[in-house]
PyMOL CGO cylinders between C-alpha atoms (Angstrom):
from pymol import cmd
from pymol.cgo import CYLINDER

trace = [
    CYLINDER, -18.34, -25.76, -27.91, -20.40, -26.80, -24.92, 0.3, 1, 1, 1, 1, 1, 1,
    CYLINDER, -20.40, -26.80, -24.92, -22.90, -24.29, -25.90, 0.3, 1, 1, 1, 1, 1, 1,
    CYLINDER, -22.90, -24.29, -25.90, -22.94, -25.63, -29.54, 0.3, 1, 1, 1, 1, 1, 1,
    CYLINDER, -22.94, -25.63, -29.54, -24.04, -28.97, -28.67, 0.3, 1, 1, 1, 1, 1, 1,
    CYLINDER, -24.04, -28.97, -28.67, -25.93, -28.62, -26.09, 0.3, 1, 1, 1, 1, 1, 1,
    CYLINDER, -25.93, -28.62, -26.09, -29.45, -29.68, -25.01, 0.3, 1, 1, 1, 1, 1, 1,
    CYLINDER, -29.45, -29.68, -25.01, -31.22, -26.09, -24.95, 0.3, 1, 1, 1, 1, 1, 1,
    CYLINDER, -31.22, -26.09, -24.95, -32.33, -25.55, -28.83, 0.3, 1, 1, 1, 1, 1, 1,
    CYLINDER, -32.33, -25.55, -28.83, -31.76, -21.51, -28.29, 0.3, 1, 1, 1, 1, 1, 1,
    CYLINDER, -31.76, -21.51, -28.29, -28.56, -21.85, -26.47, 0.3, 1, 1, 1, 1, 1, 1,
    CYLINDER, -28.56, -21.85, -26.47, -27.07, -24.48, -29.11, 0.3, 1, 1, 1, 1, 1, 1,
    CYLINDER, -27.07, -24.48, -29.11, -28.16, -22.21, -32.20, 0.3, 1, 1, 1, 1, 1, 1,
    CYLINDER, -28.16, -22.21, -32.20, -26.34, -18.89, -30.53, 0.3, 1, 1, 1, 1, 1, 1,
    CYLINDER, -26.34, -18.89, -30.53, -23.64, -21.15, -29.88, 0.3, 1, 1, 1, 1, 1, 1,
    CYLINDER, -23.64, -21.15, -29.88, -22.93, -22.29, -33.46, 0.3, 1, 1, 1, 1, 1, 1,
    CYLINDER, -22.93, -22.29, -33.46, -23.85, -18.88, -34.82, 0.3, 1, 1, 1, 1, 1, 1,
    CYLINDER, -23.85, -18.88, -34.82, -21.00, -17.55, -32.58, 0.3, 1, 1, 1, 1, 1, 1,
    CYLINDER, -21.00, -17.55, -32.58, -18.85, -19.90, -33.87, 0.3, 1, 1, 1, 1, 1, 1,
    CYLINDER, -18.85, -19.90, -33.87, -19.24, -19.59, -37.17, 0.3, 1, 1, 1, 1, 1, 1,
    CYLINDER, -19.24, -19.59, -37.17, -19.28, -15.84, -37.23, 0.3, 1, 1, 1, 1, 1, 1,
    CYLINDER, -19.28, -15.84, -37.23, -15.79, -16.05, -35.25, 0.3, 1, 1, 1, 1, 1, 1,
    CYLINDER, -15.79, -16.05, -35.25, -14.14, -18.95, -37.33, 0.3, 1, 1, 1, 1, 1, 1,
    CYLINDER, -14.14, -18.95, -37.33, -16.10, -18.14, -40.87, 0.3, 1, 1, 1, 1, 1, 1,
    CYLINDER, -16.10, -18.14, -40.87, -12.40, -17.34, -42.42, 0.3, 1, 1, 1, 1, 1, 1,
    CYLINDER, -12.40, -17.34, -42.42, -10.82, -20.44, -41.76, 0.3, 1, 1, 1, 1, 1, 1,
    CYLINDER, -10.82, -20.44, -41.76, -13.95, -22.73, -42.32, 0.3, 1, 1, 1, 1, 1, 1,
    CYLINDER, -13.95, -22.73, -42.32, -14.39, -20.80, -45.76, 0.3, 1, 1, 1, 1, 1, 1,
    CYLINDER, -14.39, -20.80, -45.76, -10.94, -21.19, -46.58, 0.3, 1, 1, 1, 1, 1, 1,
    CYLINDER, -10.94, -21.19, -46.58, -10.67, -25.01, -45.61, 0.3, 1, 1, 1, 1, 1, 1,
    CYLINDER, -10.67, -25.01, -45.61, -13.71, -25.47, -47.86, 0.3, 1, 1, 1, 1, 1, 1,
    CYLINDER, -13.71, -25.47, -47.86, -12.43, -23.39, -50.87, 0.3, 1, 1, 1, 1, 1, 1,
    CYLINDER, -12.43, -23.39, -50.87, -9.44, -25.88, -50.70, 0.3, 1, 1, 1, 1, 1, 1,
    CYLINDER, -9.44, -25.88, -50.70, -11.13, -28.65, -50.44, 0.3, 1, 1, 1, 1, 1, 1,
    CYLINDER, -11.13, -28.65, -50.44, -13.52, -27.94, -53.41, 0.3, 1, 1, 1, 1, 1, 1,
    CYLINDER, -13.52, -27.94, -53.41, -10.76, -26.46, -55.44, 0.3, 1, 1, 1, 1, 1, 1,
    CYLINDER, -10.76, -26.46, -55.44, -13.06, -23.68, -56.44, 0.3, 1, 1, 1, 1, 1, 1,
    CYLINDER, -13.06, -23.68, -56.44, -13.93, -20.22, -56.18, 0.3, 1, 1, 1, 1, 1, 1,
    CYLINDER, -13.93, -20.22, -56.18, -14.52, -18.44, -52.91, 0.3, 1, 1, 1, 1, 1, 1,
    CYLINDER, -14.52, -18.44, -52.91, -18.04, -17.45, -53.71, 0.3, 1, 1, 1, 1, 1, 1,
    CYLINDER, -18.04, -17.45, -53.71, -18.83, -20.96, -54.77, 0.3, 1, 1, 1, 1, 1, 1,
    CYLINDER, -18.83, -20.96, -54.77, -16.99, -22.04, -51.48, 0.3, 1, 1, 1, 1, 1, 1,
    CYLINDER, -16.99, -22.04, -51.48, -19.40, -20.02, -49.32, 0.3, 1, 1, 1, 1, 1, 1,
    CYLINDER, -19.40, -20.02, -49.32, -22.61, -21.23, -50.59, 0.3, 1, 1, 1, 1, 1, 1,
    CYLINDER, -22.61, -21.23, -50.59, -21.15, -25.10, -49.47, 0.3, 1, 1, 1, 1, 1, 1,
    CYLINDER, -21.15, -25.10, -49.47, -20.24, -23.49, -46.07, 0.3, 1, 1, 1, 1, 1, 1,
    CYLINDER, -20.24, -23.49, -46.07, -23.65, -22.20, -45.91, 0.3, 1, 1, 1, 1, 1, 1,
    CYLINDER, -23.65, -22.20, -45.91, -25.17, -25.28, -46.61, 0.3, 1, 1, 1, 1, 1, 1,
    CYLINDER, -25.17, -25.28, -46.61, -22.98, -27.12, -43.95, 0.3, 1, 1, 1, 1, 1, 1,
    CYLINDER, -22.98, -27.12, -43.95, -24.26, -24.62, -41.48, 0.3, 1, 1, 1, 1, 1, 1,
    CYLINDER, -24.26, -24.62, -41.48, -27.83, -25.81, -42.16, 0.3, 1, 1, 1, 1, 1, 1,
    CYLINDER, -27.83, -25.81, -42.16, -26.79, -28.95, -41.95, 0.3, 1, 1, 1, 1, 1, 1,
    CYLINDER, -26.79, -28.95, -41.95, -25.32, -28.48, -38.46, 0.3, 1, 1, 1, 1, 1, 1,
    CYLINDER, -25.32, -28.48, -38.46, -28.11, -26.59, -37.19, 0.3, 1, 1, 1, 1, 1, 1,
    CYLINDER, -28.11, -26.59, -37.19, -31.12, -28.81, -38.59, 0.3, 1, 1, 1, 1, 1, 1,
    CYLINDER, -31.12, -28.81, -38.59, -29.24, -32.42, -38.56, 0.3, 1, 1, 1, 1, 1, 1,
    CYLINDER, -29.24, -32.42, -38.56, -27.82, -31.89, -34.82, 0.3, 1, 1, 1, 1, 1, 1,
    CYLINDER, -27.82, -31.89, -34.82, -24.45, -32.94, -35.86, 0.3, 1, 1, 1, 1, 1, 1,
    CYLINDER, -24.45, -32.94, -35.86, -22.57, -31.69, -33.15, 0.3, 1, 1, 1, 1, 1, 1,
    CYLINDER, -22.57, -31.69, -33.15, -24.39, -33.68, -30.67, 0.3, 1, 1, 1, 1, 1, 1,
    CYLINDER, -24.39, -33.68, -30.67, -22.38, -36.34, -32.02, 0.3, 1, 1, 1, 1, 1, 1,
    CYLINDER, -22.38, -36.34, -32.02, -19.09, -35.12, -31.27, 0.3, 1, 1, 1, 1, 1, 1,
    CYLINDER, -19.09, -35.12, -31.27, -17.01, -36.82, -28.80, 0.3, 1, 1, 1, 1, 1, 1,
    CYLINDER, -17.01, -36.82, -28.80, -16.28, -34.53, -25.84, 0.3, 1, 1, 1, 1, 1, 1,
    CYLINDER, -16.28, -34.53, -25.84, -12.80, -36.38, -24.86, 0.3, 1, 1, 1, 1, 1, 1,
    CYLINDER, -12.80, -36.38, -24.86, -11.97, -35.09, -28.71, 0.3, 1, 1, 1, 1, 1, 1,
    CYLINDER, -11.97, -35.09, -28.71, -11.83, -31.58, -27.07, 0.3, 1, 1, 1, 1, 1, 1,
    CYLINDER, -11.83, -31.58, -27.07, -10.92, -29.49, -29.87, 0.3, 1, 1, 1, 1, 1, 1,
    CYLINDER, -10.92, -29.49, -29.87, -13.77, -27.83, -31.88, 0.3, 1, 1, 1, 1, 1, 1,
    CYLINDER, -13.77, -27.83, -31.88, -11.25, -27.02, -34.77, 0.3, 1, 1, 1, 1, 1, 1,
    CYLINDER, -11.25, -27.02, -34.77, -10.44, -30.74, -35.09, 0.3, 1, 1, 1, 1, 1, 1,
    CYLINDER, -10.44, -30.74, -35.09, -14.26, -31.84, -35.21, 0.3, 1, 1, 1, 1, 1, 1,
    CYLINDER, -14.26, -31.84, -35.21, -15.21, -29.25, -37.71, 0.3, 1, 1, 1, 1, 1, 1,
    CYLINDER, -15.21, -29.25, -37.71, -12.27, -30.47, -40.13, 0.3, 1, 1, 1, 1, 1, 1,
    CYLINDER, -12.27, -30.47, -40.13, -13.83, -34.19, -40.15, 0.3, 1, 1, 1, 1, 1, 1,
    CYLINDER, -13.83, -34.19, -40.15, -17.28, -33.26, -40.32, 0.3, 1, 1, 1, 1, 1, 1,
    CYLINDER, -17.28, -33.26, -40.32, -16.66, -30.54, -42.84, 0.3, 1, 1, 1, 1, 1, 1,
    CYLINDER, -16.66, -30.54, -42.84, -14.79, -32.99, -44.94, 0.3, 1, 1, 1, 1, 1, 1,
    CYLINDER, -14.79, -32.99, -44.94, -17.59, -35.74, -44.86, 0.3, 1, 1, 1, 1, 1, 1,
    CYLINDER, -17.59, -35.74, -44.86, -19.95, -32.82, -46.12, 0.3, 1, 1, 1, 1, 1, 1,
    CYLINDER, -19.95, -32.82, -46.12, -17.57, -31.93, -49.14, 0.3, 1, 1, 1, 1, 1, 1,
    CYLINDER, -17.57, -31.93, -49.14, -17.49, -35.47, -49.82, 0.3, 1, 1, 1, 1, 1, 1,
    CYLINDER, -17.49, -35.47, -49.82, -21.30, -35.61, -49.89, 0.3, 1, 1, 1, 1, 1, 1,
    CYLINDER, -21.30, -35.61, -49.89, -21.52, -32.57, -51.81, 0.3, 1, 1, 1, 1, 1, 1,
    CYLINDER, -21.52, -32.57, -51.81, -19.19, -33.89, -54.47, 0.3, 1, 1, 1, 1, 1, 1,
    CYLINDER, -19.19, -33.89, -54.47, -21.11, -37.03, -54.56, 0.3, 1, 1, 1, 1, 1, 1,
    CYLINDER, -21.11, -37.03, -54.56, -24.56, -35.16, -55.34, 0.3, 1, 1, 1, 1, 1, 1,
    CYLINDER, -24.56, -35.16, -55.34, -23.36, -32.84, -57.56, 0.3, 1, 1, 1, 1, 1, 1,
    CYLINDER, -23.36, -32.84, -57.56, -21.42, -35.29, -59.37, 0.3, 1, 1, 1, 1, 1, 1,
    CYLINDER, -21.42, -35.29, -59.37, -24.09, -37.74, -59.55, 0.3, 1, 1, 1, 1, 1, 1,
    CYLINDER, -24.09, -37.74, -59.55, -26.18, -34.97, -60.77, 0.3, 1, 1, 1, 1, 1, 1,
    CYLINDER, -26.18, -34.97, -60.77, -23.80, -34.10, -63.63, 0.3, 1, 1, 1, 1, 1, 1,
    CYLINDER, -23.80, -34.10, -63.63, -23.20, -37.98, -64.52, 0.3, 1, 1, 1, 1, 1, 1,
    CYLINDER, -23.20, -37.98, -64.52, -26.89, -38.77, -64.43, 0.3, 1, 1, 1, 1, 1, 1,
    CYLINDER, -26.89, -38.77, -64.43, -26.01, -41.87, -62.14, 0.3, 1, 1, 1, 1, 1, 1,
    CYLINDER, -26.01, -41.87, -62.14, -25.99, -43.11, -58.62, 0.3, 1, 1, 1, 1, 1, 1,
    CYLINDER, -25.99, -43.11, -58.62, -22.45, -44.52, -57.86, 0.3, 1, 1, 1, 1, 1, 1,
    CYLINDER, -22.45, -44.52, -57.86, -21.48, -43.46, -54.46, 0.3, 1, 1, 1, 1, 1, 1,
    CYLINDER, -21.48, -43.46, -54.46, -18.35, -41.44, -53.56, 0.3, 1, 1, 1, 1, 1, 1,
    CYLINDER, -18.35, -41.44, -53.56, -17.26, -42.69, -50.27, 0.3, 1, 1, 1, 1, 1, 1,
    CYLINDER, -17.26, -42.69, -50.27, -14.01, -40.70, -49.73, 0.3, 1, 1, 1, 1, 1, 1,
    CYLINDER, -14.01, -40.70, -49.73, -12.42, -37.62, -50.80, 0.3, 1, 1, 1, 1, 1, 1,
    CYLINDER, -12.42, -37.62, -50.80, -9.82, -39.69, -51.89, 0.3, 1, 1, 1, 1, 1, 1,
    CYLINDER, -9.82, -39.69, -51.89, -12.29, -41.48, -54.52, 0.3, 1, 1, 1, 1, 1, 1,
    CYLINDER, -12.29, -41.48, -54.52, -14.02, -38.40, -55.21, 0.3, 1, 1, 1, 1, 1, 1,
    CYLINDER, -14.02, -38.40, -55.21, -10.86, -37.04, -56.38, 0.3, 1, 1, 1, 1, 1, 1,
    CYLINDER, -10.86, -37.04, -56.38, -10.15, -40.55, -58.49, 0.3, 1, 1, 1, 1, 1, 1,
    CYLINDER, -10.15, -40.55, -58.49, -13.74, -39.97, -60.01, 0.3, 1, 1, 1, 1, 1, 1,
    CYLINDER, -13.74, -39.97, -60.01, -12.48, -36.70, -61.75, 0.3, 1, 1, 1, 1, 1, 1,
    CYLINDER, -12.48, -36.70, -61.75, -15.25, -34.73, -59.45, 0.3, 1, 1, 1, 1, 1, 1,
    CYLINDER, -15.25, -34.73, -59.45, -12.53, -32.25, -58.41, 0.3, 1, 1, 1, 1, 1, 1,
    CYLINDER, -12.53, -32.25, -58.41, -9.22, -31.08, -58.98, 0.3, 1, 1, 1, 1, 1, 1,
    CYLINDER, -9.22, -31.08, -58.98, -6.66, -32.75, -56.80, 0.3, 1, 1, 1, 1, 1, 1,
    CYLINDER, -6.66, -32.75, -56.80, -5.88, -31.29, -53.40, 0.3, 1, 1, 1, 1, 1, 1,
    CYLINDER, -5.88, -31.29, -53.40, -3.35, -31.96, -50.74, 0.3, 1, 1, 1, 1, 1, 1,
    CYLINDER, -3.35, -31.96, -50.74, -5.88, -32.83, -47.78, 0.3, 1, 1, 1, 1, 1, 1,
    CYLINDER, -5.88, -32.83, -47.78, -3.48, -32.74, -45.02, 0.3, 1, 1, 1, 1, 1, 1,
    CYLINDER, -3.48, -32.74, -45.02, -2.17, -29.54, -46.24, 0.3, 1, 1, 1, 1, 1, 1,
    CYLINDER, -2.17, -29.54, -46.24, -5.60, -28.18, -46.66, 0.3, 1, 1, 1, 1, 1, 1,
    CYLINDER, -5.60, -28.18, -46.66, -6.35, -29.18, -42.96, 0.3, 1, 1, 1, 1, 1, 1,
    CYLINDER, -6.35, -29.18, -42.96, -2.84, -27.99, -41.61, 0.3, 1, 1, 1, 1, 1, 1,
    CYLINDER, -2.84, -27.99, -41.61, -3.43, -24.40, -43.37, 0.3, 1, 1, 1, 1, 1, 1,
    CYLINDER, -3.43, -24.40, -43.37, -7.08, -24.45, -41.57, 0.3, 1, 1, 1, 1, 1, 1,
    CYLINDER, -7.08, -24.45, -41.57, -5.10, -24.86, -37.94, 0.3, 1, 1, 1, 1, 1, 1,
    CYLINDER, -5.10, -24.86, -37.94, -3.02, -21.99, -39.01, 0.3, 1, 1, 1, 1, 1, 1,
    CYLINDER, -3.02, -21.99, -39.01, -5.93, -19.84, -40.16, 0.3, 1, 1, 1, 1, 1, 1,
    CYLINDER, -5.93, -19.84, -40.16, -7.59, -20.93, -37.21, 0.3, 1, 1, 1, 1, 1, 1,
    CYLINDER, -7.59, -20.93, -37.21, -4.98, -19.65, -34.73, 0.3, 1, 1, 1, 1, 1, 1,
    CYLINDER, -4.98, -19.65, -34.73, -4.44, -16.73, -36.19, 0.3, 1, 1, 1, 1, 1, 1,
    CYLINDER, -4.44, -16.73, -36.19, -7.99, -16.04, -36.27, 0.3, 1, 1, 1, 1, 1, 1,
    CYLINDER, -7.99, -16.04, -36.27, -8.48, -17.02, -32.35, 0.3, 1, 1, 1, 1, 1, 1,
    CYLINDER, -8.48, -17.02, -32.35, -5.46, -14.52, -31.63, 0.3, 1, 1, 1, 1, 1, 1,
    CYLINDER, -5.46, -14.52, -31.63, -6.99, -11.49, -33.60, 0.3, 1, 1, 1, 1, 1, 1,
    CYLINDER, -6.99, -11.49, -33.60, -10.35, -12.25, -31.89, 0.3, 1, 1, 1, 1, 1, 1,
    CYLINDER, -10.35, -12.25, -31.89, -8.52, -12.11, -28.22, 0.3, 1, 1, 1, 1, 1, 1,
    CYLINDER, -8.52, -12.11, -28.22, -6.86, -8.74, -29.42, 0.3, 1, 1, 1, 1, 1, 1,
    CYLINDER, -6.86, -8.74, -29.42, -9.92, -7.34, -30.71, 0.3, 1, 1, 1, 1, 1, 1,
    CYLINDER, -9.92, -7.34, -30.71, -11.36, -7.66, -27.07, 0.3, 1, 1, 1, 1, 1, 1,
    CYLINDER, -11.36, -7.66, -27.07, -8.18, -6.70, -25.60, 0.3, 1, 1, 1, 1, 1, 1,
    CYLINDER, -8.18, -6.70, -25.60, -8.72, -3.08, -27.40, 0.3, 1, 1, 1, 1, 1, 1,
    CYLINDER, -8.72, -3.08, -27.40, -12.27, -3.14, -26.43, 0.3, 1, 1, 1, 1, 1, 1,
    CYLINDER, -12.27, -3.14, -26.43, -11.62, -3.62, -22.79, 0.3, 1, 1, 1, 1, 1, 1,
    CYLINDER, -11.62, -3.62, -22.79, -8.54, -1.39, -22.32, 0.3, 1, 1, 1, 1, 1, 1,
    CYLINDER, -8.54, -1.39, -22.32, -10.06, 1.42, -24.13, 0.3, 1, 1, 1, 1, 1, 1,
    CYLINDER, -10.06, 1.42, -24.13, -13.41, 1.02, -21.99, 0.3, 1, 1, 1, 1, 1, 1,
    CYLINDER, -13.41, 1.02, -21.99, -11.16, 1.39, -19.04, 0.3, 1, 1, 1, 1, 1, 1,
    CYLINDER, -11.16, 1.39, -19.04, -9.35, 4.14, -20.08, 0.3, 1, 1, 1, 1, 1, 1,
    CYLINDER, -9.35, 4.14, -20.08, -6.08, 2.32, -20.60, 0.3, 1, 1, 1, 1, 1, 1,
    CYLINDER, -6.08, 2.32, -20.60, -5.16, 3.81, -24.12, 0.3, 1, 1, 1, 1, 1, 1,
    CYLINDER, -5.16, 3.81, -24.12, -1.44, 4.19, -23.18, 0.3, 1, 1, 1, 1, 1, 1,
    CYLINDER, -1.44, 4.19, -23.18, -1.08, 0.73, -22.04, 0.3, 1, 1, 1, 1, 1, 1,
    CYLINDER, -1.08, 0.73, -22.04, -2.69, -0.39, -25.18, 0.3, 1, 1, 1, 1, 1, 1,
    CYLINDER, -2.69, -0.39, -25.18, -0.45, 1.22, -27.49, 0.3, 1, 1, 1, 1, 1, 1,
    CYLINDER, -0.45, 1.22, -27.49, 2.68, 0.68, -25.34, 0.3, 1, 1, 1, 1, 1, 1,
    CYLINDER, 2.68, 0.68, -25.34, 1.62, -3.10, -25.84, 0.3, 1, 1, 1, 1, 1, 1,
    CYLINDER, 1.62, -3.10, -25.84, 1.10, -2.55, -29.64, 0.3, 1, 1, 1, 1, 1, 1,
    CYLINDER, 1.10, -2.55, -29.64, 4.38, -1.04, -30.34, 0.3, 1, 1, 1, 1, 1, 1,
    CYLINDER, 4.38, -1.04, -30.34, 6.09, -3.74, -28.55, 0.3, 1, 1, 1, 1, 1, 1,
    CYLINDER, 6.09, -3.74, -28.55, 4.50, -6.90, -30.13, 0.3, 1, 1, 1, 1, 1, 1,
    CYLINDER, 4.50, -6.90, -30.13, 3.69, -5.35, -33.66, 0.3, 1, 1, 1, 1, 1, 1,
    CYLINDER, 3.69, -5.35, -33.66, 7.38, -5.12, -34.32, 0.3, 1, 1, 1, 1, 1, 1,
    CYLINDER, 7.38, -5.12, -34.32, 7.38, -5.28, -38.45, 0.3, 1, 1, 1, 1, 1, 1,
    CYLINDER, 7.38, -5.28, -38.45, 9.42, -8.20, -39.99, 0.3, 1, 1, 1, 1, 1, 1,
    CYLINDER, 9.42, -8.20, -39.99, 13.18, -7.44, -39.91, 0.3, 1, 1, 1, 1, 1, 1,
    CYLINDER, 13.18, -7.44, -39.91, 12.82, -4.84, -37.58, 0.3, 1, 1, 1, 1, 1, 1,
    CYLINDER, 12.82, -4.84, -37.58, 14.39, -4.75, -34.20, 0.3, 1, 1, 1, 1, 1, 1,
    CYLINDER, 14.39, -4.75, -34.20, 11.83, -5.01, -31.00, 0.3, 1, 1, 1, 1, 1, 1,
    CYLINDER, 11.83, -5.01, -31.00, 11.96, -1.88, -29.55, 0.3, 1, 1, 1, 1, 1, 1,
    CYLINDER, 11.96, -1.88, -29.55, 13.59, -1.82, -25.84, 0.3, 1, 1, 1, 1, 1, 1,
    CYLINDER, 13.59, -1.82, -25.84, 11.74, -0.48, -22.61, 0.3, 1, 1, 1, 1, 1, 1,
    CYLINDER, 11.74, -0.48, -22.61, 14.06, 2.42, -23.02, 0.3, 1, 1, 1, 1, 1, 1,
    CYLINDER, 14.06, 2.42, -23.02, 12.93, 2.96, -26.41, 0.3, 1, 1, 1, 1, 1, 1,
    CYLINDER, 12.93, 2.96, -26.41, 9.38, 2.83, -25.24, 0.3, 1, 1, 1, 1, 1, 1,
    CYLINDER, 9.38, 2.83, -25.24, 9.78, 5.12, -22.26, 0.3, 1, 1, 1, 1, 1, 1,
    CYLINDER, 9.78, 5.12, -22.26, 11.51, 7.55, -24.21, 0.3, 1, 1, 1, 1, 1, 1,
    CYLINDER, 11.51, 7.55, -24.21, 8.52, 7.56, -26.98, 0.3, 1, 1, 1, 1, 1, 1,
    CYLINDER, 8.52, 7.56, -26.98, 5.76, 7.59, -24.35, 0.3, 1, 1, 1, 1, 1, 1,
    CYLINDER, 5.76, 7.59, -24.35, 7.42, 9.91, -21.93, 0.3, 1, 1, 1, 1, 1, 1,
    CYLINDER, 7.42, 9.91, -21.93, 7.25, 7.55, -19.37, 0.3, 1, 1, 1, 1, 1, 1,
    CYLINDER, 7.25, 7.55, -19.37, 9.87, 5.58, -17.18, 0.3, 1, 1, 1, 1, 1, 1,
    CYLINDER, 9.87, 5.58, -17.18, 10.83, 2.35, -17.99, 0.3, 1, 1, 1, 1, 1, 1,
    CYLINDER, 10.83, 2.35, -17.99, 9.09, 0.67, -14.82, 0.3, 1, 1, 1, 1, 1, 1,
    CYLINDER, 9.09, 0.67, -14.82, 6.00, 2.44, -16.08, 0.3, 1, 1, 1, 1, 1, 1,
    CYLINDER, 6.00, 2.44, -16.08, 6.83, 0.41, -19.59, 0.3, 1, 1, 1, 1, 1, 1,
    CYLINDER, 6.83, 0.41, -19.59, 7.39, -2.79, -17.72, 0.3, 1, 1, 1, 1, 1, 1,
    CYLINDER, 7.39, -2.79, -17.72, 4.16, -2.32, -15.73, 0.3, 1, 1, 1, 1, 1, 1,
    CYLINDER, 4.16, -2.32, -15.73, 2.04, -1.84, -18.62, 0.3, 1, 1, 1, 1, 1, 1,
    CYLINDER, 2.04, -1.84, -18.62, 3.45, -4.48, -20.51, 0.3, 1, 1, 1, 1, 1, 1,
    CYLINDER, 3.45, -4.48, -20.51, 3.07, -7.07, -17.46, 0.3, 1, 1, 1, 1, 1, 1,
    CYLINDER, 3.07, -7.07, -17.46, -0.42, -5.90, -17.00, 0.3, 1, 1, 1, 1, 1, 1,
    CYLINDER, -0.42, -5.90, -17.00, -1.66, -6.20, -20.71, 0.3, 1, 1, 1, 1, 1, 1,
    CYLINDER, -1.66, -6.20, -20.71, 0.17, -9.29, -21.47, 0.3, 1, 1, 1, 1, 1, 1,
    CYLINDER, 0.17, -9.29, -21.47, -1.65, -10.96, -18.40, 0.3, 1, 1, 1, 1, 1, 1,
    CYLINDER, -1.65, -10.96, -18.40, -5.07, -9.37, -19.80, 0.3, 1, 1, 1, 1, 1, 1,
    CYLINDER, -5.07, -9.37, -19.80, -4.33, -10.42, -23.15, 0.3, 1, 1, 1, 1, 1, 1,
    CYLINDER, -4.33, -10.42, -23.15, -3.39, -14.24, -21.95, 0.3, 1, 1, 1, 1, 1, 1,
    CYLINDER, -3.39, -14.24, -21.95, -6.79, -14.23, -20.12, 0.3, 1, 1, 1, 1, 1, 1,
    CYLINDER, -6.79, -14.23, -20.12, -8.50, -13.50, -23.13, 0.3, 1, 1, 1, 1, 1, 1,
    CYLINDER, -8.50, -13.50, -23.13, -7.06, -15.83, -25.61, 0.3, 1, 1, 1, 1, 1, 1,
    CYLINDER, -7.06, -15.83, -25.61, -7.98, -18.43, -22.71, 0.3, 1, 1, 1, 1, 1, 1,
    CYLINDER, -7.98, -18.43, -22.71, -11.40, -17.27, -22.69, 0.3, 1, 1, 1, 1, 1, 1,
    CYLINDER, -11.40, -17.27, -22.69, -11.71, -17.49, -26.51, 0.3, 1, 1, 1, 1, 1, 1,
    CYLINDER, -11.71, -17.49, -26.51, -10.21, -20.89, -26.36, 0.3, 1, 1, 1, 1, 1, 1,
    CYLINDER, -10.21, -20.89, -26.36, -12.88, -21.82, -24.11, 0.3, 1, 1, 1, 1, 1, 1,
    CYLINDER, -12.88, -21.82, -24.11, -15.31, -21.35, -26.76, 0.3, 1, 1, 1, 1, 1, 1,
    CYLINDER, -15.31, -21.35, -26.76, -13.70, -23.79, -28.72, 0.3, 1, 1, 1, 1, 1, 1,
    CYLINDER, -13.70, -23.79, -28.72, -13.25, -26.94, -26.49, 0.3, 1, 1, 1, 1, 1, 1,
    CYLINDER, -13.25, -26.94, -26.49, -15.51, -29.01, -24.80, 0.3, 1, 1, 1, 1, 1, 1,
    CYLINDER, -15.51, -29.01, -24.80, -13.79, -29.28, -21.21, 0.3, 1, 1, 1, 1, 1, 1,
    CYLINDER, -13.79, -29.28, -21.21, -12.03, -26.45, -19.38, 0.3, 1, 1, 1, 1, 1, 1,
    CYLINDER, -12.03, -26.45, -19.38, -9.51, -28.69, -18.73, 0.3, 1, 1, 1, 1, 1, 1,
    CYLINDER, -9.51, -28.69, -18.73, -8.56, -28.89, -22.43, 0.3, 1, 1, 1, 1, 1, 1,
    CYLINDER, -8.56, -28.89, -22.43, -8.07, -24.98, -22.74, 0.3, 1, 1, 1, 1, 1, 1,
    CYLINDER, -8.07, -24.98, -22.74, -4.16, -25.13, -21.62, 0.3, 1, 1, 1, 1, 1, 1,
    CYLINDER, -4.16, -25.13, -21.62, -3.19, -27.74, -24.18, 0.3, 1, 1, 1, 1, 1, 1,
    CYLINDER, -3.19, -27.74, -24.18, -5.20, -26.05, -26.97, 0.3, 1, 1, 1, 1, 1, 1,
    CYLINDER, -5.20, -26.05, -26.97, -3.83, -22.71, -26.28, 0.3, 1, 1, 1, 1, 1, 1,
    CYLINDER, -3.83, -22.71, -26.28, 0.02, -24.39, -26.23, 0.3, 1, 1, 1, 1, 1, 1,
    CYLINDER, 0.02, -24.39, -26.23, -0.77, -26.19, -29.72, 0.3, 1, 1, 1, 1, 1, 1,
    CYLINDER, -0.77, -26.19, -29.72, -2.24, -22.71, -31.18, 0.3, 1, 1, 1, 1, 1, 1,
    CYLINDER, -2.24, -22.71, -31.18, 0.75, -21.00, -29.97, 0.3, 1, 1, 1, 1, 1, 1,
    CYLINDER, 0.75, -21.00, -29.97, 3.07, -23.60, -31.59, 0.3, 1, 1, 1, 1, 1, 1,
    CYLINDER, 3.07, -23.60, -31.59, 1.17, -23.49, -35.03, 0.3, 1, 1, 1, 1, 1, 1,
    CYLINDER, 1.17, -23.49, -35.03, 2.16, -19.76, -35.26, 0.3, 1, 1, 1, 1, 1, 1,
    CYLINDER, 2.16, -19.76, -35.26, 5.83, -20.07, -33.97, 0.3, 1, 1, 1, 1, 1, 1,
]
cmd.load_cgo(trace, "trace")
């Protein structure tokens, strides 16, 4: 997030592109929910929003004390959607009556009613899921590059337990991979630590200050609990 609203135009552009590439799914779904529209229509609005951020330098107005990009993006995107509804509604009505809030947009009949708080909560959950997925993708690339495919498979088998199934024991994993239980323990300990590091690194891209990383990690884990 530091790069996304920094002074260097090129660094800012790359930071925004990276954040949008990584978190386009929750951003798109939030927009779709707010608009009450089809995914392809929401994609057009999200693209306009991205251009709005790039050209308007909106992120420079972000308060670093707020810390979390996902919180800030919800507010800015909500306002952008309101403006989009105002503009499209004005064109449909042929007038220029302003719509000053999402609630008033709903009252004006510009879109189907939506539970805005639930839409925001859904974005948070989807954001958390996407962040963990990105960290896992990094973990896979890292361990495969290091030739630690067995550690990765042990970790996957241990954490990816199907719903309703019992998590395998260290003894189960030792038998499955033909290694000792101590080897399983060491593999899981190493991989957990690497995964936590990658989660923290991913979170650091979405907060303004290093001291916010720990709180954001805990917050995201709570969303997925």
